[in-house]
N, C-alpha and C positions, 0 to 999 in steps of 0.2 A: 598325801605326797608332800615332800618338802617344797618350800617356796622356791620359785625360779631365781637363778642367780642373775646378776646384772653385769654383763661384760663391759670392759672398758674402764672400770674404776680401779685405779692403782692403789696399792696398800703397802704400808711400811711396818714391818714387825719390830716392836720395841719391847724392852723388858721393864716392867714396873714393879716396884716394891709396895705391894698393897697389904697393909696389916701384917708386915713381917713376912708375907708370902711372896714368892716370885711368880708372876703370871706373865705369860707371853701373849700379847694381844695385838691383833692387826687393826690399825687405825684407818680411817677413811678421810684423808685430807681433801679429796675432791668430791666428797659426797654431795654437797650442796650444789656445786656447779653441774655435776652429772645429772642431778635430778631435774635440771632445767634444760639439759642439752638433748639433741636428737640422738637417737640410738645409733652408735657406730656399728658398722657391719662386721669388721674383723678386729677384734681386740682380745686381749687375754681374758679368760673367764674371771668373773668376779667371785671371790671367796672371802667370806667373813670367818676368820679362824680365832678361836679362843683356846689357847693351849691348856690342856688338862693339868691342873696343879698336882703336885705330888701329895700323896696321902699325908694327912696330918690334921691339924685343927681346922674347924669349919671356916669357910671364907668370911671375911668381914662384911658388914652391910654395904660398904662402898663397892666391893667387887660384885655383889648381887645387883646393885643398881646399874652398874655398867653392863652386866649381862642383859638386864631387861631393856636397856637402851639399845643394845645391838639387836635384840629381837624386834623391837619396834621399827628400827631402821630397815630390817629385812621386810617387814610387812609393808612399810611405806614404799620401798623399792618395788615390791610386787604390784602395789596399787598403781604406781607411776607407769610401770611397763604396760599394764592393762590399759591405762588411759592413753598412752602413746599409740598402742595398737588400735584402739577405738578411733582416735583422731586420724590415723593413717587411713583406716578403712573409710571414715567419713569423707576424708579428702578425696579418696579414689572414687567414692560414690558421687560426690559433687562434680568431679571432673567428668565422670561418665554421664551424669545428668546434663551438664552443659553441652557436652558433645552430642548427646541425643537430641536436646532441644534445638541445637544448631542444625543438625541433620533434618529434623522435622520441619524447621522453618525453611530451609533450603528446598526441601521436598515440596512444601506448599508453593514456593515460588515456581519451581519447575513444573508443577501440575497445572499452572496457569497457561503454560505454552501449549497450544492445541496439538502440535505435533508430538509432544512428549508427555501428554497426560496419562493418567492411569487407565483411561478408556482405550488407549492405543497400546500401551506397554504393560506387561504383567508386573506384579508387585516386586518380584525378585529382580528383574532387570531394571525396574524403576529405581530401586534402592541402590543398585550398582551404579546407575547413572548419577544419582545424587552424590555418591562417593567420589565420582570423577569430576565433579564441578571444581574448577580451579579458581581461587580468589585472586583478584588483581587490585592493587591500590593505585589510585590516580589522584594527583594534586589538582587543585582548582585551576581551570583553564586548559587542562590537558585534553587531547583529542583521542577518543576511543576507536571510532571507525571513521573513514573518510568516504564521502560520496563518490561513486564511480569506481572505487577499488573493489576487487574481488577478494572475499575472505572465506574462511571455513569454520568460523566460530559464531555461536550465538552468545549474547550477553544478557545477564539479569542483574539489575541494580539491587545490591544488598543494603547499601547505606549511601546517603548523599543524594544529590540532584544533578540532572543533566539537561541540556537543551538540544533540540533537534534543529539542524540548520540545513537548508536547501539553497542551491544556487539558482537565482532567478534573475534573468537579464544580466548574467555575468557577475552578479553580486550576491554575497551570502545573506540569507534572511532567516531569522528564527521562526519556525513554524509550529513549535510545540515544546512542552516541558515533560521530563520524565522524573519519577521519584521512586522510592523504595518499592520493590516488587515488579516494576516495569521491565519489559524485555524487548530486545531488538535484534535484528539479524537472524531471525529464526529459520529462514530458508537456507542460509549459508551452509549448515552441516550436510545438506542434501545436494544443492546445486550451485554451480559457479555463476551466480547471478550478481551483477554489480550492485554495490550498496546504493540504495535510493536516497540516502541522506547522510550528513555528517552528524555525529553525536559527540558533544563536547561537555565536559564537566563544568558545573557552576559552583561547586563546592568540593571539598575533599570527599572522595567517593571510593567505595569498594564495590567491585563488580565481579560476578561469577561467570565463568565462561565454560562452554562445552564444545570441544573440537570434534570435527568430522571423524577423525581417526578413533576417538574414544567412543563415539556413537556406533560406528560400524563394528567395533570390536565387542560391543555389549549386546546389542539387540539381534534377534534372529531374523531370517529372511521374511517371515510372515509379518512381523512387526514393522520391518523396514518398508514393506509394500504398503501397509496401512499409512505409514508416515508420508510416503510419496503421494498417496491419494489425497491426504489432507493438504499437503503442500500444493498440489494441483488446484484444489479449490481456492486457495489463496491467490494463485495466479489468475483465476477466473475473474477476480475483482477488477482486473485491468482489461477484460474483454467485454465490451459493451453488451454484446448479445446475451451473455450469461450473468452479468453483474447483479441484476435484480432478482435472480432466483434465490429461493431459500436454501439454507445450508444442507438439508437432506437431499434436495434435488441436485445440488452441486456435487455432493459425495457420490450419488448414483452415476452422474455423468462422468466423474473422474474415474470411477471403476470401469466404465464402458470404453474408455479411450484405448485405441489400438496403437501399438508401437510399430515403428518402421525405422530401418537404418538406411543411411545414404553414404555412399563413398565420397571422398574428397573430390571436388570439381564436378560432381554429378549435377545434371540439370534437373531440378525438381519440378518446375513447370515453366511454361512460356507466357508472355504477356497477354496473348489472346486466348489463353486456355481458361475455360470456365470450370472452376473448381467446385466440386460438390461436397467437399469436406473442409472442415476447419482444422488447421494444422497449428500445433504448439511445439516450439523448439524445447527439447528437454536437455540435450547436451550438444555442444558444438556451436558453430556460427554459420549463418547463411548471408548471402548478398542478394538484395532486391534492387534491380537496376532497370530504369526505363530508357528507351532509345533516345527520346527527345523530351525537352521540357514542354513542348507544345502538346504532348500526349498526356501530361499530368493533369489531374483534376483542378478545378478552380480554387479549391481550398488549400492547395499545396503552397507552402511558404515560398515567396518569390525568390528570396536569396538562398534557398536551399538547393543543393545539387540533387539531380533525379536518381538518387541511390540511397539505400538504407542497409545497414548491417544489423542483423538480429542475432542475439545470443539467447541463452536459456531464459525462458519466460516469454520470448517474443512469439507473435502469432501472425498468420495470414490466411486468406480464404474466407473470411467472415462474410463479406458482401456476396460472394458467390454462393455461399451456403444458403442464404435466405432469399436472394434476389436473382440468382443465376447470372451475376455480372462477371466479366473476365477479370483476371488478376490485375492486369495493367503493368506488370513487371516481369522481367526474366529473373527467375530465382535459381541461384546456384549455391551448392554446398562449398563453403570455403575450407571447412575441415570435415572430418568424419562427423556425421550429424545423426542424432536420434530424435525422431519426432513422435508426437502423440496426435492422433487425428480422430475425428468423429463426423458423421454425416447428420443432416437435420432429422432424418427418419430415426437414426439411432438415438439421438437426443430425446425425441418424443417417446421412444420405446422404453426409456428408463423410468418413465412415470406410469403409475397405474392408469388404466383407460379412463376412469372417471375424472382424473386430474389433468389429462393431456390438454384439454381445451384451455384451461386456466394457464398452464405452462406456456402454451403457444401464444396466448394473448400477452403474457408478461414479456416474452422475448420480442414480439413484434413492437410493443410499446417502447421497450428499451432501445431498440434499433431506431425507431422514429425520433426519439429524443436525441440519440446520437447524431442522426442526420441533420436535425434542426440545429444542433450545436455547431455545425460547420459554418453557419451564417456568422460573419465577423461580429455583428452587434450582440449575438447571443452566446458567443463562445465562452466568455469568462463571467457571464451573468450569474448572480447569486441564485442558488437552487430554488428558493421560494419564488422569486420573480419569474424564473425560467418556466417553472411548472404552470404558472398562471398563463403565460403566453402559449406554451405548448398545447394546453387544453383547447385553444381556439384554432389550432391548425386542423385542416380537413384534407382527406385523401380524395384526389380527383383523377380521372382517367381521360386520356385523349387517344383517338384512333390514329392509325398511320396516316401521315401527311397532313394532319391537323395543324393549324397555326395556333400556337399557345398565346403569343402576343406578337404584334407586328411593329415594325420600325416606325417611330413617330407617335405611336399611341401612348396615351398616359398610362403609367404603371399603377395598377391598383392592388397588386399582390406580389408577394415573394414566392417563387416556386423552387422547390427542392426535389431533385430527381430521386425517385425511389426504385423504379424498375423500368427498363426499356432504353431506347436510344433517341437522343435529340441532337439538333444542330442549330448553331447560331449563324444565320445568313445575313450578310451585310446589306442586302437589297430590301425593298419594300414588298408588301404583299402582292401587289399587281405585277411587279417585275418578276416575281417567282412564277406567276401564272403564264407569263409570256415566254418562259424558257422553252427552247425547242425540245419537244419530246416529253415524255412523262417518266423517264427512267430516273432511278435514284442517283445514277452517276451525273446526269445533267443537273439535277436539283442541287447537287452538292459541289458543283464545279467551282463556285466562288466562296463556298462556306468554309468555316473553320473545321478542324477535325471533329468528328462526332463525339458527343459526350455520353458516356455509358456508365460512369462510376456513380453508384448511389451516394448521395450527399452533395453532388454538384448543385449550386444554387444560382438563380437567375432573377434579375429585377430588384436587387437589394438597394438600388438607388432610391426607391420610394420610401425607405426607412429614414432617410436623412433629408429628403426633399419631397414635399407633398405634391409638387408640380412636375416631378421627374417624368421623362418620357423614355421609351425604349430606344436604344441606340442600334438595335438590330432586330431581325425577325427570328423568333424561336419556333422551330418546326419539329414535329414528332416524326422520326424516321421509322419507328415501329409503334405498335400499341404501347402506350406509356402510362405509368402510374406515378403521380407526383403528389407532394404535400404542398398545399396552398395556405399561405399565412397572410392574413390581412394586415396592413401596416398599422391600423388603429390599435390592434392588440399590443403591438410593440410600443407605439407612442405612449399609450396610457401608463406603461411601466417606465419607459425611458425618460418621460418628461420630468418626473421627480428627481431622477438621477442627474438629468441635464441641469436642472435648477440648482442642485448642490454644486455642480462644477462651475456654473456661472457666477457663484459667489466668490470664487477664488480669483483674486485680481489678475493673475497671470493668464487665466482662461476665461475672463469675463467677456461681455459683449463688446467692450472697447477693443479687444484683440481678435476674438474669434467669432465667426458666424455660427448660426444654429446647426448647420450641416456638420461643421467641424466638431462642435460640442457633442452632437449625437454620435459621431465616429469615435470620440474619446470615451463616451459611455460604453460603447462596445468593447473597449480595451480595459474596462474596470475589472480588477481581480478581487474576488471576495476573500475575506479572512475572518476567522473567529478566534476570539481570545477569552479565556476564562478570567473571572475576577481575580485581580492580583498580578496578572501577567503583564510584563513590560512590552510595550509596542515599539517605542523608540527610546534610546537612552542618550542623555546629554553627553556631548563630546564625540559620539559615534558619527561616522560619515556614511550617508546613504544616498539613494537616488530615487526615492519614492515619496510621494505625498499621499496622505490618507484622508478619507472622508468617513465620518461616523454615520452608520445607517441605523444602528440600534444600540442602546445602552449609554453608559456614562463613563467618561475617562477623567483622570486627574492629571494635570500638568504641574510639574515641580522643577525647581532649580536648586543648585547647591549654593549656599551662602555660609561662609566661614566654616566649611566642612560639614554643614548640616543640610539635609534635604528639606526644602520648604515648599509647600503647596502654593502655587501662584494663581491657578484658575481651574475651573471645572468645565469640561467640554461635553456637549450633548449632541443629539441627533442633528445632522446637517453641518456640524462644525468640522473644520479641516485643520490639518497641521502638517508641517514638514514640506511646505510648498517650494521653498528655495532649493531643496535637494534636487529637484528636477532640472535646475539650471547650473548649480555649482556643487562641487565636492566639498562643501563646507560643513564643519561639525554641527550636529544638532544643538540648538541652544536651550533645550529643555528635555526632561524625561516625561513621557506620557505613559501612564499605567491604567489598565482597565479597572475601574472602580466596581463595575458590575460585569456580568457576562456581556461581551461586546461583539458586534458585527461591524466590520469596516470594509471599505473598498479602497483599492490603491491604484495609482497611476505611476508608471515609471518614466524616467527620462526617455527611454527607447520608445515607449508607447506614444508619447507626445511627439517626438521627432519624426515618427513614422506617419503621422497624420497631418501635422501642421506644416505649411509651406515655409521655405527658408526666410522669406520676407517677414512673415509673422513671427518666426522664431527670434528675429532681430528685435522686433517690437517687444516680445516677451522678455528678452534680456534687459531691455531698457527699464521695464517695470520691475524686474527682479533687482536691478541696480538700485532703484529707489527704496526697495525694501531693505537692501543691505545698508543703504545710507541710514535708514531709520534705526537699524540695530547696532551698526558699528561706527558710524561717522559722527564725530563730535561736532564738526562744522556744519554738516548738511542735514542732520536729523530733524530739525525743527522748521525747515523750509516748507513752502507750500508744494502740493503735489505737482503742479505744472512746472514749478521751478526745478524740482528734482528731475523731472522728465527731460527738460531742456539741458540740464547739466549732463545727464546720462547719455544723451545723444551726442554731446561734444567730446566724450571720453574716447581716447584713442587706444586701440588694442595693440599690445606688444607681446612678443614671444621671446623668452629667454631660455637658453640651454643650461644644463646642469653646470654649476661652477661659475657662471657668468654673474657679473655684479649689476644689480638693479640700481642701488644708490651707494655712494661711498662716504664713509665717515669723514667729517670735517669739511666736505664740499657744500657750498651753499645750494639749497634746493628751494625752488619755487613751485615744484610739482609734487604731488603725492600720488600714490598707487593703490589700487584695489586689486587684490589677488583674485583672479577668476578661476584658475586651475593650477594645481600643484602645491608645492610647499617651499618656503624660503627660510633661511637661517639668518638670525641677527647676530653680528659680531661686533664686539667693542674691545679695542686695544688687542685685537688678535684672538680674543676668547669669545666662545659662544655664550650669549646671554638670553637666547630665546628662539622660538620658532613661530611662524605665522602660516596660516592655511587659507584656503579659499574663503572669501567673505570678509577677510581682515583688511584693514587699512595700514599702510606703511608711509611714514613721513608726513602725516597730515598736520601735526601740531607745529613742526618746524617750518613747513611750507607757508604757513599763514603770514609770517613776516620775512620769509626768505632766509632763515637762519641756517647755519651749517648743520648737516645731517649728524645726528647724535651717534649713529651706528652704521655699519656696512651691512647691506642686505644682499645675500647671495642665494641664487637658485640652488635648491638641494635635491630636486627631482629632475628626471630626464628632460622635462619640458615644463616651464612655468608661463602661464598666460596672465597678463595683468591689464587692467584698464587704467590709464593715467590721464591726468589733466592738470593744467597750471592754474594758479589763482587768477591770473589775468583772463584766461579762457572762461573761468567761472563768472567773473565780473562781466565778461562780454556777452553772457546769455541774457543780461538785463536789457529791457527795452530802454529807449531814449528817455532820459530823465530819471530812471529807476535805479541806476547804479549806486548812488549814495545810500539809498534805502537797503539795497542788497549788502553793501559793505558793512552797514551798521548791524544787520542781522547776523552776518558771519562773525563779526567782532563780538557781539553779544553771546553767540553760541560758544565761541572760543573761551570767553571769560567764565561762562557757566561751567564748561568742562574743567577749567582750572580750579574753580571753587569746589566742584563735586568730588575732586580727587583729594581734598583735604581729609585727614583722618577724622576730624570732628563732623564731617558731612556724610560719612558712610552710613547707609541705610536710611538717609533722610529722603523725604518726598520731594517731588519737583517744586511744589509750592514753597516748601521750606527753603530750598536752594535759591529759588527766585527772590525770596525775601532777603536773603543774605546778599545776593548780587546787587540789590537796589541800594545797599549801603557802602559798597566799595568805593574807594577814592583813588582814581588813576593819578600817578605821579611820574615825572620824568627826571632822570639823573644823568648828568654828564660823566664821562669817563673820569675816574679818580675821586668822585664825590663819595662821601661816607653816608650810608643809609642809616646805620646806628653803630654805636661804639660799645666795646666790651664794658660791662659793669653798669650800663645805663638801664634804668627802669623801662621795661617794655610796655608801651601804650597801644601797640597795634601789631598785627601779623603782616608780613610782607610776602606777596606772591609776584614772582618775576614773570612779566608778560612777554617781553622780548629783550634781547641783549644778554650780557653775561655779567655775573657778580662773582666776587672772590671772598672767601672766608679767611679772616686773619685772627690768629690767637686762639682758634678752637682746638678741640681734642684732636690727637694725632689720627684717629680712625674716623674723623668726621666725614670724609668723602669716600670711605671705602664702599658703603652701600650705593652711593651715587654713581660710582664707576661701573656698577653692574646693572644700571637701569637703562632701558631702551630710550627713555625720554630724560631730559635734563632735570635736575632738582630745581624746583621753583618755589617751595614754601620755606620761609625762614621766620623765626621769632614766634612760632605758634605756641610756645610754652606759656605765653600770656593768656591763652584761651583755656587753660586747664581749670576745671571746676574743683573747688575744695570740698571737704566733708560738710561744711556748713552751707553749701549751696552757692557760695560766692566764688568768683574767679580769684585764684591765688595771685599774689604779687610776684612777678618774675623779673629777673635782671639778666641782661644778655651775657652769655659766657664767651662771646666772640664778637669781633667787629665784622660788619658787612660793607664791602666797598664795591662800587661799580667798576667792573673791569672793561666795560665799553659803554657807550651811550645806551641806556636801557630805559624801559618803561616798566613800572611796578604798580601793582594794585595793593592798596593798604586797607586792611580790615580793622578799624578802630576797636580797641578793647571794650569800650563802653557800649558800642553798638552790638558787638558780638555777645556781650553779657545779656543784653536785652533779648536778642534772638534765641540764644542758647537756652535761656530760661523758658 
C-alpha cells in the first residue's frame, strides 16, 4: 500500500527548467518544522506531486536525484507519523497508569478505615467509593474540622501533616499528630455526632473527603447495616462496661442491639426507675435532669447544673444494668429519638457458653475500675499507676443497718459504693442507737439523702491526711456491696508524684502543705508524646505546667533565627510553671527526645485546691521567677529580697485604651504585666507590644527619667503590678539601703553593657569582667563628650541624662526613634576588630554633646582590646 500522507504541510507548485525539460514539482517549505510539530487535526491533506514530464529525452541525473529525495521524504514522514502515534499511545498509557496508581493508593487509604474496608463493602462498591473521594488542598495553619461542630464527611490525609487539638480547661492543647494515610471523622458519614477534636494543618496538606450523600448513594442496605454495626462498636469505647471487650465480642453485641423510636417530649424514664437495659442514642437528643443538686452523686462536679443533654453516641442505664441502681434523672426526648438498647442477659447471650464467664469477669472488672476512677485522687492518674492501686481494692459486703464507719473514728479506708443504699448520718454511733423506734424513717430523720449511685465514695480524707477522722456516720440502709481501698496503696504511688510537685517552687513546702500537694496529685493529667513531638513551643501562651514521668526532653531557644538546644530534661524535671499564674509566652520550646510520658497541672486545677491566701503567696514566688527572667534590675538579688519586693508591688487594673505610662513624663515607677497585652507607642506610631511577664519602664525608672514611649492597654483588661524605686529601697533593713542601691546600680550597668552588640552571646562571667573596667564620668549640660574627627579612645554608654549628636549622618537617629528605650551607646566603632586581630583605628564622624546633666560609662579601647581578645 502507498505510504500515508501527512496532512498540514503546505506546498507550492513551481516550474523548473531541469536539463532543458520543464518539470512541475511541489516543494515542501515547511517540511522540517512539520516534522517536529504535533500532528494537527484538520488540515488539507499532504500531497507530494511530481508532474509527469512530456515524452522526450530521458531525465537528467539532477531530476532523478530530486525524485529519490522526495521518496526519502515520504519514508521519513511515514516513520515520523508512526513515532508520533507511538508517543501519543505511550502518553495515554502513562496517564492511565498514574491514574490507576493514584486510585490504588487512595483505595489502600480507604481500606484502613474500618467502616469502609473491603471486609464490609464488596469490591465493586469499594471502587465506586474510591472514585468519589474528593481532594481538598489546605495551606499550613488551616483548620479542617472544629471540635464540637457536626459534620457529614470523613477525611483521609493524602499528603502533609496535621495536629489534633482538644480544648482542656478552656484552652486548646495539641494531643496528637496525623500524617499521610491517617483518617479522622469516620463516624460523621453515618451519625450527627459532634467532632471530638479540632484538626489543623501543620504543613501544606491534601486531604480526601467522603460525604454522607456519596456513601448512601453507593452502598446497599446490607453493607450500610454492617457499617452501622462497626460504628456502634467504636461508640462502645466510651462505655466503661463494654470498653475492655475484644472486637469480636463488641461486634456480636452491636448486632444484638434493639432499636426503639421515641416521639418528641416523650418521657423515656423517671429518676427512681431502675433500668434493666443499656440505652445508646442513635439519632436525636435527650435531656437528663435531676430535681435537685442534693440528689446528685458525690462525684458530680460542684459547679455543673443538674442536667445533661445527650446526642448521638450518648448512653444511659449502665449502672442499672449491672447493679440494679435507679437512673437518678428524669429523661425526656427533646426531638424524635432513635435508641439502641440491650440487657445484661442479652449481652452474655452473644458469647458462646464456654466464654461467658470470661466475658462477665471482664465487664465486672471494667466497671470496678470505672467506679474507683470516681475518687478525685485517682480520676486523672496514669493508667500504669492506677492499675497498681486498683489491684489492691477488695470487695466487701455489709448487712442492712450495719455501721460502715462512725463519726469521730479514724478513717482507715476509702469506700466506693457498688450496690445497695447507704446514708451519711451527722450523729455518732450511740446517738443512732438512742433514736426512738427502729424504723427506717426515724433512722433517716436527720440524715442526708440516701446514696444509691454506684461510684459514690466515702472517707477520701484519709488519702491526704493519715490522721483523718470521719465527719459523719455511714450506715447501710440495705444489704450493701462496696469496694474498700486502703490508703497505703494510694500513698505508695502518690508519694513519688507528690515529691515531684514539691520540687516546683510555686508548690513547694514553703507554700503548700502535704494535704494540698496530695490533692494536686489527684488533679494530674497524664500525656504521652512520641519522640520528636513538641510539647510546648516558644512564644505560645498556655496555662499548664508539666512534670516528666518517663523519658527525656530537649529544651531549645531561638537565637538569631536558629533553634539552639539549651538543656536536657529527664524524669522528675518540670517546665512551664509560670503559665499557671500568668498568660505569659513560653520562653523555650520543649520537644520529646524519646517517647515521653508527662503529667500536667492547669491553672484551674491549682486554683480549685489551693486557698486564696496561699494563691497570693504563690503569686509572690511567681513574681520572683519573672524577676529572674525579665527584670534587669532585680534578677540578681537574693531570694528573700525579691520576695519582699514582690510583697510591696501594687496591683492595678487598666481598661482597653487607657494609658499606663505617657511618653515624655518622668517616671519613678515601673510595671510588670500580670494579665493582658499592652501596645508601646512612640511619636504616635506603634513600636512594639508587651505581654504578661514583661517589664515596662524599668530602665528609665532607675533615675526617674522621662518615659521613652507611651504604654496603652490593648486588651479589654490589663492587670499590672507596679512599684517605685523608693519602695524598693524601702524594703531594705536599717543600714542595708546603701548596699541595695549599689546592687541595683550594678545590675543596671550590667544590663547596659550586655546590650552592646559586641557583648551578644557572651557569658555572664565575660560581661562581669567588662563591667569591672568601666569608668563612670559626669558631664554638665553643654559639655562636649567628643568632637567630630577626633581619634576614639573609648566607647561611651549613657547611664542617665540626655546627649545630642551634632554633625552626624542625616539618618543617624532614624533607628533611635523606633526604639522603646533611648540610644545609649556611642563611639563603639573603636571596638571593631581588624583582620589582623587588632582593634582598628577609628575617628568620630560626629560630635557628642551633653543635652542635660548626664552620667556616662566609658569603656577604654585598651581595656576593651584586652578583654575582647
